[in-house]
Structure formats: C-alpha cells, structure tokens
C-alpha positions in Angstrom: 71.5 18.0 73.4 68.4 20.1 73.2 68.0 21.9 69.9 66.4 25.2 70.2 65.3 27.6 67.7 68.2 29.9 68.2 70.7 26.9 68.0 69.2 25.9 64.7 69.3 29.2 63.2 72.8 29.5 64.4 73.9 26.2 62.7 72.0 27.7 59.5 75.2 30.0 58.9 76.8 26.8 57.6 74.4 26.3 54.7 76.0 28.7 52.4 75.4 27.5 48.9 72.2 25.2 49.6 69.0 27.5 49.3 67.2 24.0 49.9 68.6 23.5 53.3 68.7 27.4 54.4 65.0 27.2 53.8 64.7 23.8 55.7 66.4 25.2 58.5 63.7 27.8 59.1 61.0 25.2 58.9 62.9 23.0 61.7 63.3 26.1 63.9 59.6 27.1 63.7 58.3 23.6 64.3 58.4 22.1 68.0 57.9 18.4 66.8 60.9 18.5 64.2 63.1 20.2 66.9 62.0 17.4 69.3 63.3 15.0 66.6 66.6 16.7 66.3 66.9 16.7 70.0 66.8 12.6 70.0 69.9 12.4 68.0 72.9 12.0 70.2 75.8 12.6 68.1 76.8 16.2 66.9 76.2 18.2 65.0 72.6 17.2 65.2 71.4 19.2 61.9 74.2 17.6 59.9 73.2 14.0 60.7 69.5 14.4 60.6 69.7 16.4 56.9 72.1 13.4 55.9 69.7 10.7 56.9 66.9 12.3 55.3 69.2 12.5 52.2 70.5 9.2 52.5 66.9 7.7 52.5 65.9 9.8 49.5 68.9 8.2 47.6 67.7 4.8 48.3 64.4 5.7 46.8 62.1 6.9 49.5 59.6 9.7 48.8 60.0 10.7 45.4 58.0 13.6 46.0 60.3 15.2 48.4 63.1 14.1 46.4 62.0 16.1 43.4 63.1 19.3 45.2 66.7 18.0 45.8 69.2 18.9 42.9 71.3 15.8 43.7 68.2 13.8 43.0 66.8 15.4 40.0 67.7 17.2 37.0 65.1 19.8 37.2 64.2 20.1 41.0 61.1 21.8 41.9 61.0 25.3 44.0 62.3 25.0 47.4 59.1 26.5 48.9 57.2 23.4 48.5 59.7 21.2 50.3 58.8 22.2 53.8 55.6 20.3 54.3 57.2 17.3 52.5 60.3 17.3 54.6 58.2 17.7 57.9 55.9 14.8 57.1 58.8 12.6 55.9 60.8 13.2 59.0 57.9 12.7 61.5 56.9 9.3 59.3 60.5 8.0 59.4 61.4 9.4 62.8 62.8 6.2 64.5 64.7 5.3 61.0 66.3 9.0 61.2 67.3 9.0 64.8 68.9 5.6 64.4 71.1 6.8 61.7 71.8 9.9 63.5 72.8 7.8 66.6 74.9 5.2 64.8 76.7 7.3 62.1 78.8 10.3 62.2 79.6 13.6 60.3 82.9 12.7 58.7 85.5 14.3 56.2 84.2 14.3 52.6 86.3 17.1 51.3 89.4 16.3 49.6 90.0 19.8 48.6 91.1 20.4 52.0 94.3 19.0 50.7 95.1 22.3 48.7 95.9 23.8 52.4 97.6 20.6 53.8 100.0 20.2 51.2 102.0 23.5 51.4 102.1 23.0 55.1 103.2 19.4 54.7 106.1 20.5 52.6 107.2 23.0 55.2 108.7 19.9 57.0 112.6 19.5 56.8 112.3 15.9 55.3 111.4 14.8 52.1 110.2 11.1 52.9 107.8 10.7 55.9 105.2 8.4 57.1 101.9 10.3 57.0 99.0 9.9 59.9 95.8 11.5 59.6 93.6 12.2 62.8 90.0 11.8 62.0 90.5 10.1 58.7 87.1 9.1 57.6 87.6 7.5 54.0 91.5 8.6 54.1 91.0 11.5 51.4 94.0 13.2 53.5 96.0 10.4 53.3 96.3 10.6 49.3 97.4 14.4 49.3 100.5 13.6 47.2 98.4 11.6 44.5 96.1 14.6 43.4 97.2 17.1 40.9 96.8 20.8 42.0 96.4 24.0 40.5 96.9 27.4 42.3 96.2 30.1 40.1 98.9 29.6 37.6 100.9 27.2 39.7 100.6 23.4 39.3 102.0 20.4 40.9 101.7 16.8 41.2 101.3 13.6 39.3 98.8 12.9 36.3 95.5 12.3 38.2 92.0 11.5 37.7 91.3 14.3 40.3 92.7 18.1 39.9 92.1 20.3 42.8 92.2 23.9 42.1 92.4 26.8 44.7 92.6 30.6 44.6 95.9 31.6 45.9 95.6 35.0 48.0 98.9 35.2 49.7 102.4 33.8 49.3 102.5 31.4 46.5 102.8 27.8 48.3 106.4 26.6 48.0 106.3 23.1 46.6 108.4 19.8 46.2 108.7 16.3 45.7 107.9 14.1 48.7 107.4 10.5 49.1 105.0 9.3 51.5 105.8 5.7 53.1 103.0 4.1 55.3 99.6 6.1 55.1 97.8 5.7 58.4 94.1 7.1 59.2 92.5 7.3 62.6 89.2 7.4 63.5 86.4 6.4 65.6 84.5 5.2 62.5 87.1 4.7 59.6 85.6 4.0 56.2 86.5 1.8 53.5 86.7 3.9 50.3 85.6 0.8 48.3 82.4 0.1 50.7 79.2 0.9 48.6 77.0 2.0 51.9 79.8 4.0 53.6 80.6 5.8 50.1 76.8 6.5 50.1 76.6 8.1 53.4 79.6 10.4 52.7 77.8 11.5 49.7 74.6 12.1 51.4 76.5 14.2 54.1 77.0 16.7 50.9 74.5 19.6 50.5 72.4 18.5 47.5 73.4 21.7 45.4 77.2 21.1 45.6 77.6 18.9 42.4 81.2 19.8 42.0 82.0 18.3 45.5 80.1 15.3 44.9 82.0 14.6 41.9 85.4 15.4 43.7 84.4 12.9 46.6 83.5 10.1 44.0 86.7 10.6 42.1 88.7 10.7 45.4 87.2 7.6 46.9 87.9 5.6 43.6 91.5 6.7 43.8 91.9 6.0 47.6 90.5 2.6 47.0 93.8 1.9 44.9 96.0 2.7 47.7 97.5 0.7 50.6 95.8 2.8 53.7 96.0 1.3 57.0 92.7 2.8 58.9 92.6 2.0 62.5 89.3 2.4 64.5 89.1 3.8 67.9 89.8 7.0 70.0 92.8 8.8 68.6 94.2 9.5 72.0 94.5 5.7 72.2 95.4 4.8 68.9 97.7 7.4 67.9 100.6 6.7 70.4 100.4 3.0 69.0 100.3 4.0 65.6 103.5 6.4 66.1 105.6 3.8 68.1 104.9 1.2 65.4 106.9 3.2 62.7 110.3 2.4 62.1 112.4 4.0 64.5 113.8 7.6 63.8 111.8 8.0 60.4 110.0 11.1 60.0 106.3 11.4 60.7 103.5 13.7 59.6 100.7 14.3 61.7 97.6 15.8 60.2 94.2 16.9 61.4 91.7 19.1 59.5 88.2 20.0 61.1 88.6 17.2 63.8 89.8 19.1 67.1 86.6 21.2 66.8 84.9 17.9 68.3 87.6 17.7 71.0 87.5 19.4 74.4 90.3 21.6 75.4 91.7 18.7 77.8 91.7 16.3 75.0 93.6 18.8 72.6 96.1 18.9 75.1 96.3 15.2 75.5 96.9 14.9 71.6 99.7 17.7 71.8 101.3 15.8 74.6 101.4 12.3 72.8 103.3 14.2 69.8 105.6 15.9 72.2 106.7 12.5 73.6 106.9 10.8 70.1 109.6 13.5 69.4 112.0 11.7 71.7 112.4 8.9 69.0 111.6 10.5 65.5 111.1 14.1 63.9 107.3 14.7 63.9 105.5 17.5 62.0 102.2 18.4 63.0 99.7 20.0 60.4 96.6 21.5 61.5 93.7 22.9 59.5 90.9 23.8 62.3 88.2 26.3 62.9 88.2 26.1 66.5 87.3 29.8 67.0 83.6 29.8 65.6 83.4 33.4 65.0 85.7 32.7 62.3 84.4 31.7 59.0 87.5 30.5 57.6 90.2 27.6 59.0 93.4 28.3 60.7 96.4 27.0 59.4 99.1 25.7 61.9 102.2 23.8 61.8 104.9 22.7 64.5 108.1 20.9 64.0 108.9 20.9 67.6 109.8 24.3 68.0 106.5 25.7 68.8 103.2 25.9 66.8 103.0 28.7 64.3 100.1 30.1 62.2 101.3 30.0 58.7 98.0 31.2 56.9 94.2 30.6 56.5 92.0 28.8 54.3 88.3 28.5 53.1 86.8 25.4 55.0 86.2 23.6 51.7 89.6 24.6 50.1 88.1 26.8 47.6 90.8 29.5 48.5 94.3 29.4 50.6 96.1 32.6 52.0 99.7 31.9 53.0 101.6 34.4 55.1 
C-alpha cells in the first residue's frame, strides 16, 4: 500500500502522548524517500511497524546519537527538534533491515490495561466457570484477566497481584464477582511466547518512547503470563477458532474475546467469525465479548457483548483502558 503525505498525517492522530513520534510523522510526510521506505512495508499499519523497527534497532544499541532523543532509551532525552535528520539518515542507512522487520513481524497487542473493559463484560455471562478464548492474542495478555488486580476509582477487585490495573469509571459501576477460568486459549497469526526474550523486546519496541507506565505494565504482565498454562495456537482465527471450540469438553461454557482485532478483518471475515460462534452455540453457551474501534471517526472503543440473544453495546472505553464508561 502506497503511503502518501496525507495518509501519514492521518495516522499521526494516533501519536497522542508521544511528541517525538508526532514530530517524526511530519518529517516522514514531507520526505519522498522516507515515504518510499514506508511503502515497501507490506504489513499494516506501516507506520507502527517502521517506528517499531527503528525503536527495536535502537534498543539493540544502534545509533546512540538517535537513541539520545528517545525517552525510553535515555534518562535525559535531547530535544525532539534535532531528531529528524538523524531519523532520516538512520532509516535510509538501515532501509532493508527495517523493511525486513516490517514484513516479518506484526503490530500486536501489548496493552494489558484493556482488561479493565473486558473484565466487566466477561462477568455479564450467565455462568461463573468457563473456558477463555482470545482472538488476536499476541502474548496472551487478555488471557490473564482474572489474575490482575483492578481499581475502578474506589471499587477494587481481584487477587493480590504484581500488576494493578487502574481505570476511571465514568458510567455505571462495573458489577464484579468471582469467576473461574478453565482453559486459556489464544489464537494469533503469530502468537508470542511471553517468556521469549526477542518477542518480548518487539512488543516493548511497539510502545511509544514516552509511555513509561505502559512499558512497565507490559513487562509485569509478560512475567505473570509466563507462569500461566496458556495454549497459544498459530494460524488464521477463522480456521483455528472452530477447532478450539470443538476441542472443549461438551456443553462447558466458553467466552470468546476480541480487542482491536476485527479492525484488521474485512466485513466478510467478521461475518464468518460471527457464524463460527453461532454454530458453536449448538453445543455450549458462548459469550462473545468485543472491544473494537471499527468506526475510525471515533477515538474510543465500542464495548459489545452477545450471549446468543443478539449483540448489544454495553459501553465504551479508552483504547488503552485509561477510562471505561458502562451504560
């Protein structure tokens, strides 16, 4: 896909919280050579992958001069205004390596705080014990949603945990209760072993350089996930989900979760996913839990659940879980 100056600037709205990336978006948009490099990346979103690839190489010790402008890599970063020429030179000098990273890796979930929105929806199920399946699981961060400790303003829930997830509750307070997760199954084109050092570093590199708290949460969540019995399955979810559901003990309930996954599906693929879940309900109760931002005009995620009686919108949330508003 050809990256144009307009497309680059449109993507730039996602750089909130990163003055460095907001500046570099303008650098790229005004430079035909950098736009050409972006276009060589086949996977989407191209900008995420190029920024992630550069960040990854800097983490590995390349170009200390450019790294000196990254808050994630130095305690006292240099002003962002000086980063542009260094970034341009670095990308062009490492073009093939950056393109290779972009064409062999994916933008994958690295924000466990989305669980502040997923947890209340999971608890809207009519059952307390269930198998949990995450579509687009990455390193399985959503599969540990019952192992985090949560704080919604004054309301707390969950076990004593090395990771506490806090969120502003703007609407109806979430109704929380004890649940038991049986199998934890994650589906992904490229599932990530949370104990794999290289894979962990890639997820880290995808986080904006200024997001110190997100980086700390990711590392703590990965450590926790490495202690759980996760079943991570590689492949197209439209092929692996029916197999995963059919492999569960007959009649035992399942919860199927997706968060910022369907945005990468076509309308036809979304319909096929829905048909798989409808068919699975012939053998067991299945709750569908969805946190997605399909409508790109909205800067928040729509929260939806479906227990077989029809999909209903139950709220909305910040894409990274900073706040949740239940209706």
